[in-house]
Each structure stands twice: as C-alpha cells, then as structure tokens.
C-alpha positions as CSV (number, residue, x, y, z in Angstrom):
1,X,13.5,-32.1,-20.5
2,X,14.1,-35.5,-19.7
3,X,12.9,-36.6,-23.2
4,X,14.8,-34.9,-24.9
5,X,18.0,-37.1,-23.1
6,X,16.0,-40.3,-24.6
7,X,15.6,-38.7,-28.2
8,X,17.3,-40.2,-30.9
9,X,17.7,-37.0,-32.1
10,X,20.1,-35.7,-29.8
11,X,23.2,-36.8,-30.9
12,X,22.1,-34.7,-34.2
13,X,21.3,-31.7,-32.6
14,X,24.6,-31.6,-31.1
15,X,26.8,-32.8,-34.4
16,X,24.2,-29.6,-36.2
17,X,24.3,-26.7,-33.7
18,X,27.7,-27.6,-32.1
19,X,28.8,-28.6,-28.4
20,X,28.3,-27.6,-25.5
21,X,24.3,-27.1,-26.5
22,X,21.5,-25.5,-24.5
23,X,18.5,-26.9,-25.0
24,X,15.4,-24.9,-23.0
25,X,12.0,-25.1,-22.6
26,X,10.1,-21.6,-21.9
27,X,6.7,-23.2,-21.4
28,X,7.7,-24.4,-18.1
29,X,8.1,-21.1,-16.8
30,X,4.5,-20.7,-16.6
31,X,3.8,-23.6,-14.0
32,X,6.3,-21.6,-12.0
33,X,4.9,-18.5,-12.1
34,X,1.5,-19.9,-11.7
35,X,2.7,-21.2,-8.1
36,X,3.5,-17.9,-7.1
37,X,0.1,-16.6,-8.5
38,X,-1.5,-18.7,-6.6
39,X,0.0,-17.9,-3.5
40,X,-1.0,-14.1,-4.3
41,X,-4.6,-14.8,-5.5
42,X,-5.3,-17.1,-2.2
43,X,-4.7,-14.1,0.0
44,X,-6.5,-11.2,-2.4
45,X,-3.1,-9.4,-3.1
46,X,-3.0,-7.5,-6.2
47,X,0.7,-9.3,-7.7
48,X,3.0,-9.5,-10.7
49,X,6.0,-11.3,-11.6
50,X,8.8,-10.0,-13.6
51,X,11.0,-12.3,-14.5
52,X,14.5,-11.3,-14.1
53,X,16.0,-11.6,-17.9
54,X,19.6,-11.4,-17.0
55,X,19.0,-15.0,-15.9
56,X,18.7,-16.5,-19.4
57,X,19.3,-14.3,-22.1
58,X,16.9,-17.0,-24.3
59,X,14.3,-14.5,-26.2
60,X,11.7,-17.7,-25.8
61,X,11.5,-16.5,-22.1
62,X,10.5,-13.4,-23.3
63,X,8.1,-14.5,-25.9
64,X,6.3,-16.9,-22.8
65,X,6.3,-13.9,-20.8
66,X,4.0,-11.7,-23.3
67,X,2.0,-14.9,-23.6
68,X,1.6,-15.8,-20.0
69,X,0.6,-12.0,-19.2
70,X,4.2,-11.1,-16.5
71,X,6.9,-8.6,-17.1
72,X,10.4,-8.7,-17.7
73,X,13.2,-7.4,-15.6
74,X,16.3,-5.9,-17.6
75,X,19.1,-5.1,-16.5
76,X,20.8,-3.9,-19.6
77,X,20.1,-1.7,-22.6
78,X,20.3,-4.9,-24.9
79,X,18.2,-6.6,-22.7
80,X,15.8,-3.6,-22.7
81,X,16.1,-3.3,-26.7
82,X,15.3,-7.0,-27.6
83,X,12.5,-6.8,-25.2
84,X,11.0,-3.8,-27.1
85,X,11.6,-5.3,-30.3
86,X,10.0,-8.3,-29.3
87,X,7.1,-5.8,-28.5
88,X,6.7,-6.1,-24.9
89,X,4.5,-3.2,-23.7
90,X,5.9,-0.5,-21.7
91,X,4.0,-1.4,-18.8
92,X,5.4,-4.7,-18.6
93,X,9.2,-3.5,-18.3
94,X,11.5,-2.7,-15.8
95,X,15.0,-1.3,-16.0
96,X,17.0,-2.2,-13.2
97,X,20.7,-2.2,-14.5
98,X,23.5,-1.4,-11.7
99,X,24.8,1.1,-14.4
100,X,22.8,3.4,-16.8
101,X,24.1,4.9,-19.5
102,X,22.7,8.0,-21.1
103,X,21.6,6.0,-24.2
104,X,20.0,3.0,-21.8
105,X,17.9,6.2,-19.9
106,X,17.1,7.8,-23.0
107,X,15.8,4.6,-24.2
108,X,13.2,4.4,-20.8
109,X,12.1,7.6,-21.1
110,X,11.3,7.7,-24.7
111,X,9.8,4.4,-24.4
112,X,8.3,5.4,-21.0
113,X,9.8,2.2,-19.4
114,X,9.9,2.8,-15.6
115,X,13.6,3.0,-14.2
116,X,14.8,1.7,-11.0
117,X,16.6,4.7,-9.9
118,X,19.7,3.5,-7.3
119,X,21.4,6.6,-6.3
120,X,21.5,11.0,-6.3
121,X,24.0,10.6,-9.1
122,X,21.5,8.6,-11.5
123,X,18.5,10.8,-10.4
124,X,20.6,13.7,-11.4
125,X,21.3,12.0,-14.8
126,X,17.6,10.7,-15.2
127,X,16.4,14.1,-14.4
128,X,19.0,16.3,-17.2
129,X,17.7,13.3,-19.9
130,X,14.2,14.4,-18.8
131,X,14.5,17.5,-19.3
132,X,16.7,17.8,-22.5
133,X,14.2,15.5,-24.1
134,X,10.9,17.1,-22.6
135,X,9.9,13.9,-20.8
136,X,8.8,13.0,-17.4
137,X,10.4,9.9,-15.8
138,X,8.9,6.6,-14.8
139,X,10.8,5.5,-11.8
140,X,11.2,3.1,-8.5
141,X,12.9,4.3,-6.0
142,X,15.6,1.3,-5.0
143,X,16.0,1.6,-1.5
144,X,18.8,-0.1,0.7
145,X,20.0,-0.1,4.4
146,X,16.8,-1.7,5.8
147,X,17.3,-3.0,9.3
148,X,16.9,-6.5,10.0
149,X,16.8,-8.0,14.0
150,X,18.4,-4.8,15.1
151,X,21.2,-5.3,12.3
152,X,21.6,-2.8,9.1
153,X,21.7,-4.9,5.9
154,X,24.9,-4.5,4.2
155,X,24.3,-3.9,0.4
156,X,25.9,-1.9,-2.3
157,X,22.2,-1.0,-4.0
158,X,19.9,1.6,-3.3
159,X,19.1,5.2,-1.5
160,X,19.9,4.4,2.8
161,X,16.6,4.1,4.4
162,X,17.9,6.2,7.3
163,X,20.6,8.8,5.7
164,X,18.4,9.9,2.5
165,X,14.5,10.2,4.2
166,X,14.1,13.7,2.7
167,X,14.2,12.0,-0.4
168,X,10.5,12.5,-1.3
169,X,10.3,16.1,-0.3
170,X,13.4,16.6,-3.0
171,X,11.3,15.0,-6.0
172,X,8.7,16.9,-5.8
173,X,10.2,19.8,-8.3
174,X,11.8,17.0,-10.7
175,X,10.5,16.0,-13.8
176,X,9.8,12.5,-12.2
177,X,6.8,10.3,-11.4
178,X,7.6,7.9,-8.8
179,X,5.0,4.8,-9.5
180,X,7.1,2.3,-7.0
181,X,9.1,1.3,-4.4
182,X,12.3,-0.9,-5.5
183,X,14.7,-2.9,-3.1
184,X,17.4,-5.7,-3.8
185,X,18.3,-8.1,-1.0
186,X,21.0,-10.5,-1.0
187,X,20.2,-14.2,0.1
188,X,17.4,-15.6,0.8
189,X,15.9,-14.8,4.1
190,X,11.9,-14.4,4.4
191,X,12.2,-12.5,7.4
192,X,14.5,-9.5,5.6
193,X,12.0,-9.3,3.0
194,X,9.2,-8.9,5.8
195,X,11.6,-6.2,7.5
196,X,11.9,-4.2,4.0
197,X,8.8,-4.7,3.2
198,X,7.1,-3.0,6.3
199,X,9.6,-0.4,5.7
200,X,8.8,-0.1,2.0
201,X,5.2,0.2,3.0
202,X,6.3,3.2,5.1
203,X,7.6,4.9,2.1
204,X,4.9,4.6,-0.1
205,X,2.7,6.5,2.4
206,X,5.5,9.4,2.8
207,X,6.1,9.6,-0.8
208,X,1.8,9.4,-1.2
209,X,1.7,12.8,1.2
210,X,3.7,14.6,-1.5
211,X,1.5,13.3,-4.4
212,X,3.4,10.8,-6.2
213,X,1.1,8.0,-7.4
214,X,3.0,5.4,-5.8
215,X,1.4,2.0,-7.3
216,X,3.8,-0.7,-6.3
217,X,6.7,-2.3,-4.3
218,X,9.2,-4.3,-6.0
219,X,10.6,-6.7,-3.5
220,X,13.5,-8.0,-6.3
221,X,14.5,-11.7,-6.8
222,X,16.6,-14.1,-4.3
223,X,13.1,-16.8,-4.3
224,X,14.9,-19.6,-3.4
225,X,14.8,-23.3,-5.5
226,X,15.8,-26.6,-4.9
227,X,17.7,-28.7,-7.2
228,X,17.9,-31.8,-5.0
229,X,15.1,-33.7,-4.1
230,X,16.4,-35.1,-0.5
231,X,18.1,-32.7,2.4
232,X,19.5,-36.5,3.1
233,X,21.8,-36.5,-0.6
234,X,22.9,-32.7,0.6
235,X,24.0,-33.5,3.7
236,X,25.9,-36.5,3.4
237,X,28.0,-35.0,0.1
238,X,29.1,-32.2,2.9
239,X,29.5,-34.7,5.4
240,X,31.8,-37.1,3.3
241,X,33.4,-33.5,1.8
242,X,34.6,-32.6,5.3
243,X,36.1,-36.5,6.0
244,X,37.7,-35.7,2.9
245,X,39.4,-33.0,3.9
246,X,40.2,-34.3,7.1
247,X,42.0,-37.3,5.0
248,X,39.9,-39.6,6.6
249,X,38.8,-41.0,3.0
250,X,39.7,-40.5,-0.7
251,X,38.9,-36.9,-1.8
252,X,35.8,-35.6,-3.7
253,X,36.9,-33.0,-5.2
254,X,40.3,-32.2,-7.6
255,X,43.5,-31.8,-5.7
256,X,41.5,-31.6,-2.4
257,X,39.3,-28.6,-3.3
258,X,37.5,-27.0,-0.3
259,X,34.4,-25.7,-2.3
260,X,34.6,-22.3,0.6
261,X,36.0,-25.0,3.6
262,X,39.8,-25.7,4.6
263,X,41.3,-27.3,7.5
264,X,43.0,-25.2,10.6
265,X,44.4,-27.2,13.3
266,X,43.2,-30.4,12.8
267,X,39.5,-29.0,12.4
268,X,37.6,-27.7,9.1
269,X,36.6,-24.1,9.1
270,X,34.9,-21.8,6.2
271,X,31.4,-21.7,4.7
272,X,30.5,-23.4,1.6
273,X,31.1,-21.1,-1.2
274,X,28.0,-22.6,-3.2
275,X,24.4,-21.6,-4.2
276,X,22.4,-23.7,-1.8
277,X,21.3,-26.7,-3.7
278,X,18.7,-28.0,-1.6
279,X,16.3,-25.7,0.2
280,X,13.2,-25.7,2.3
281,X,10.8,-23.7,1.9
282,X,11.1,-22.8,-1.8
283,X,8.8,-20.6,-3.9
284,X,5.3,-20.7,-3.3
285,X,5.5,-21.7,0.4
286,X,8.3,-19.1,0.7
287,X,6.6,-16.5,-0.6
288,X,3.2,-17.7,1.6
289,X,5.4,-17.5,4.6
290,X,6.5,-13.9,3.7
291,X,3.0,-12.8,3.0
292,X,2.1,-14.3,6.0
293,X,4.1,-12.5,8.7
294,X,2.6,-10.5,11.4
295,X,3.8,-7.0,11.9
296,X,1.7,-5.2,14.3
297,X,-1.7,-7.6,14.2
298,X,-1.5,-7.7,10.3
299,X,-0.2,-9.6,7.9
300,X,2.1,-8.2,5.3
301,X,-0.7,-9.7,2.6
302,X,-3.6,-7.6,4.3
303,X,-1.6,-4.4,4.8
304,X,-0.3,-4.2,1.3
305,X,-4.1,-4.8,0.4
306,X,-5.4,-2.2,2.9
307,X,-2.6,0.3,1.0
308,X,-4.0,-0.7,-2.3
309,X,-0.3,-1.0,-3.5
310,X,0.3,-3.9,-6.1
311,X,3.5,-6.4,-5.0
312,X,5.9,-7.0,-7.5
313,X,9.1,-9.4,-7.5
314,X,11.5,-10.4,-10.2
315,X,12.6,-14.2,-9.7
316,X,15.2,-15.6,-12.2
317,X,16.6,-19.1,-10.7
318,X,13.6,-20.2,-9.5
319,X,11.0,-19.4,-11.9
320,X,13.7,-21.3,-14.6
321,X,13.3,-24.3,-12.6
322,X,13.2,-27.2,-15.0
323,X,13.2,-25.0,-18.2
324,X,16.3,-26.2,-19.5
325,X,20.0,-28.5,-19.3
326,X,22.8,-28.3,-21.5
327,X,24.5,-30.8,-23.5
328,X,28.2,-31.5,-24.5
329,X,30.4,-34.1,-26.1
330,X,33.0,-36.1,-24.8
331,X,36.2,-35.4,-26.8
332,X,38.9,-37.7,-24.9
333,X,39.6,-39.7,-22.1
334,X,43.5,-39.3,-20.3
335,X,45.3,-40.3,-17.0
336,X,47.2,-36.8,-15.7
337,X,50.7,-37.0,-13.9
338,X,49.2,-38.1,-10.8
339,X,47.2,-41.2,-12.3
340,X,43.5,-39.3,-11.9
341,X,41.4,-39.8,-15.0
342,X,40.2,-36.8,-16.8
343,X,37.3,-36.3,-19.6
344,X,37.6,-33.9,-22.0
345,X,34.2,-32.1,-23.1
346,X,34.0,-29.5,-25.7
347,X,32.7,-26.4,-23.8
348,X,34.4,-24.5,-21.0
349,X,34.0,-24.0,-17.2
350,X,31.7,-20.4,-18.3
351,X,29.3,-21.7,-20.1
352,X,28.0,-23.8,-17.0
353,X,29.1,-21.8,-14.0
354,X,28.0,-18.5,-11.5
355,X,30.0,-17.0,-8.9
356,X,29.8,-20.5,-7.1
357,X,32.8,-22.5,-6.6
358,X,31.0,-25.8,-8.5
359,X,27.9,-27.0,-9.8
360,X,26.7,-29.8,-7.5
361,X,24.0,-31.8,-9.7
362,X,25.3,-35.1,-10.6
363,X,25.7,-34.4,-14.2
364,X,23.9,-37.7,-16.4
365,X,25.7,-39.7,-19.4
366,X,24.3,-40.2,-22.5
367,X,26.0,-43.2,-24.1
368,X,26.7,-42.8,-28.2
369,X,25.7,-46.4,-28.0
370,X,24.0,-49.0,-25.2
371,X,26.8,-50.7,-23.5
372,X,25.8,-53.7,-25.1
373,X,27.1,-51.9,-28.5
374,X,30.5,-50.6,-27.3
375,X,33.1,-51.7,-29.0
376,X,35.2,-51.4,-26.1
377,X,35.1,-51.9,-22.6
378,X,33.2,-50.4,-20.9
379,X,34.7,-50.6,-16.9
380,X,33.6,-48.8,-14.4
381,X,35.8,-45.6,-14.1
382,X,36.0,-42.2,-12.0
383,X,37.7,-39.2,-12.9
384,X,37.5,-35.3,-13.6
385,X,35.6,-33.3,-16.1
386,X,37.8,-30.9,-18.2
387,X,36.8,-28.1,-20.5
388,X,38.7,-26.4,-23.3
389,X,40.5,-23.4,-21.7
390,X,44.3,-23.6,-21.7
391,X,44.8,-23.2,-18.1
392,X,45.1,-26.1,-15.2
393,X,42.2,-24.7,-13.4
394,X,40.2,-25.5,-16.0
395,X,37.9,-28.0,-14.7
396,X,33.7,-28.1,-15.7
397,X,33.1,-29.5,-12.5
398,X,35.4,-29.7,-9.4
399,X,33.6,-33.1,-8.0
400,X,35.0,-36.5,-9.2
401,X,32.6,-38.2,-11.3
402,X,31.9,-41.7,-11.3
403,X,31.0,-43.5,-14.1
404,X,29.7,-46.9,-13.5
405,X,29.5,-48.3,-17.0
406,X,32.7,-46.1,-18.2
407,X,32.7,-43.2,-20.5
408,X,34.1,-42.9,-23.9
409,X,34.9,-40.2,-26.7
410,X,31.6,-39.5,-28.5
411,X,29.3,-39.8,-25.5
412,X,27.2,-36.7,-24.4
413,X,27.3,-35.3,-20.8
414,X,23.9,-33.7,-20.0
415,X,23.9,-30.9,-17.0
416,X,20.1,-30.6,-15.8
417,X,18.7,-27.8,-14.7
418,X,20.9,-24.9,-16.0
419,X,18.3,-22.4,-17.4
420,X,18.5,-20.2,-14.3
421,X,22.0,-18.4,-14.8
422,X,24.2,-21.7,-15.4
423,X,23.9,-21.0,-19.0
424,X,25.1,-17.6,-20.0
425,X,25.8,-15.5,-16.5
426,X,29.4,-15.9,-17.2
427,X,29.6,-17.3,-20.2
428,X,32.8,-16.2,-22.2
429,X,34.6,-16.6,-26.2
430,X,37.9,-16.6,-24.4
431,X,40.4,-18.3,-27.2
432,X,38.0,-17.1,-29.9
433,X,35.7,-20.1,-29.2
434,X,31.6,-19.5,-30.2
435,X,29.2,-19.3,-27.6
436,X,26.7,-22.3,-27.1
437,X,23.5,-21.9,-29.1
438,X,20.2,-22.4,-27.6
439,X,17.4,-24.1,-28.9
440,X,13.9,-24.0,-28.0
441,X,12.1,-27.7,-27.3
442,X,8.8,-28.5,-28.3
443,X,7.9,-31.5,-26.6
444,X,4.6,-32.7,-28.4
445,X,4.1,-35.4,-29.5
446,X,8.2,-36.1,-29.8
447,X,11.0,-33.8,-28.9
448,X,11.6,-31.2,-31.7
449,X,13.7,-28.1,-32.0
450,X,14.2,-24.4,-33.1
451,X,16.9,-22.1,-32.9
452,X,16.1,-19.6,-30.4
453,X,15.8,-15.9,-31.7
454,X,18.8,-14.6,-29.9
455,X,21.2,-17.2,-32.2
456,X,19.8,-15.7,-35.2
C-alpha cells in the first residue's frame, strides 16, 4: 500500500472515482491468516479461520477467502447472498447475524449453511422454518455467560451456560443437527477465551452424549492487532493528553475533547473510549498464548486434539491488518472564530470511524506538488481535519494535526490501515453523498487498480 501513496496515478484515481477513495489489497490477508494457521499446525490442531465479512464489505476479500481456502462469517442476508453468488461453498460459510429474519433463515436452510443460533425464540423460528421447508437445520449453539476468575462475563449474546444447561436434551426431538459450539466475547482478553473454551469443550461432550455430531468450536473474533510499532508512541500520547486536560500544556484535541477522559477535582478520571491502537501480544502470539494455556494439566490445544474437534475463529480487523487505506482530497483551509485552522476534506467522519471516539493513527499528507514546486507559501501549520456533514461536530479526527510543510487545496490526506472496520462499519449516505468507491490494488509490477465488485 505504501507504493500506492508514491504512485503518480494516485491523484488520477481520486479524480476518476471520487473522494474519499478506499484502496484495498486482499492478497495481504493471506499472510495474516497463515500466521494463525502456522500456530495451529505447530500444535497438531485442526483449525479453520472464517473471515468476519462485517469488517469490510469488499468482495475482493471473499474471492481471496475462496482462493486461499478459508471460510467466511456472514452477519446479514446481503452478506450471505453475495457470498453464495461468488460461489463460496456452504461448508465454508456460517451465519452469525445478531438479528435473523425469516428470509435469512430460509436462505440458510435451502443452501445448508450453518446458523449460529443465539436464543430460544431464534431456535423456535429455525425449527418452524425447517419444518415448513422440509429441511434439517445445520446449527451451532451460541453460548454466553461464561465465568472467568469467579466473575460471570456480561454479554448480550448466546444461551446462558448456567441457566440453559437443559438445552442438549431439548434438542433431541427437533429437526436440527448441532454441528458446533459458538461464542463471542467482548474485548481481547486471552484468559477469558481460555475459560470459555474450557466450558465449550464440556458442552461438546454433553451434546455428543445425546447424539449430536458436534464437529467444531468457534471462538469468534477479538484477535488483537496493533496499529503502532512502539508502546512509547501510545504511552506518550496519553501522557501528553492528560497533561493537556489538566491545563499543563496546549490542547491536543478539538476544544479539549477528553477521548473518554475528564477532569474531576483536579485529577484525570475515566477510561479512553478507544480501540487500543498499541497492543502486545497480537494475532499469532496471542493465539499461541490461548492454545498453550493449561487446564487440569493439559493445554487447550491438547484437549481440543483429544476431543477430535475443529477450532474455528472469526477474526476481522486482525487479518485485515495492512490490507487497505482511505484517501481524501483537501478542499479548503480556513480559520474558525477561535483562530484554529480547519482543513476541509471531501469525506465525512463515518467513512473512517468505528465506535471509538477517534482514529489514532497519524494520517499521511500527499502533496499535489512537491514543496519546491508549490506556487504559494508552505509554512508549517497545525489544524483539525473537518468533513462534509453540516454539523459543528463534523471532525474527521479530533486530534490537532501538524503539517511541517503546510497543506493546500488539492493535496491528498491518506488514512493508513483502514480496511478493518474503519472503511465501512459506520459509513453513511446522509446529505445524499455517495458512498466511497472501493478499488482493488495490484502492485505488480507497478500499482494498478480495478473497481471492487461490490461497487459494480
């Protein structure tokens, strides 16, 4: 993706396809998945990655999943339909939608796609539709309410492992086949996964005891990744941000936004409302830590092998690491009533945002002309990136950005590593703005692009 930023065609691509523009390279996902596969192979574990499609809508990633032989986790009817149209085999799909309509359930039944069943009402609908269509539903039971270090983990997902212990017996007369156990945990705590896997393995044995052919445990997503190379970068930012909130230095954020922190009684309180942009361990090392954890004298990996069950997972962000960036054109510079410089971008904040308060990776300025060729001054300046929505709160980033060589209309601002959730998770067409186009990048021998099928 770095080569794209140096490509003389970058400005032409933005001119042709509009701003903002998402550039993705699905092939990079293969490397990230292989990192996880290697950890499982070293432990003799039957293991399968299912790409969490909700993390990025581009069909290029679905095609990469087919080519590289990993599955796809679908969270909506459209996601599932598109995967089937791309000829993803049913065995390589799972439907984990939080809300499942009758038509989505029918599609799963007709195509024999495994359904992660979340609750009793959902189970009743699956059974009713299966009877209506004369099908036997392939399901995975989604479990929740695990205990870790003596504390029950709060969740909105799944049958409760304590309250619903009679579930295996209730299933025996129903037109369902339990293929797996599924769970989704919030956050990135490896120890919580160990606790959940231990209980899930007990449920495998209980379900097999009543005749269910349980083949897999799906541990969902939440595999950590790191956007920053050094902990120092992350620690220094929060140290200086706290100082700014206390009035010990100039503000780092628009109008002193706390990013989850606040000052009470002369001290900083609260927690960052932010994805942890620096983490360790990540991806493969994190998975190894889960699999090598011991329970009753054996590692999780050893117990899974003995149980003859496949371990599945549904990472999104972590396997999209390095797979894309978002580029937007600078449309204006102006000073507001407080004297702060505002740099207007041809995009809106939903096109590079998740549920976090901000995107804490420094954007990259791509000048339209070199500093030596600019017709006007290129003095250093600092300011805030603002977007196209007509609200006072429309900031692309809440942080004050530094431009050592200035910034001008027509320049491009690139947001690195946005393929995982940032491009699409919250994107909106408010004001009837078009959604960003998505281009697949082929970097050999020089960068070239083609429109992703999702936009055709």
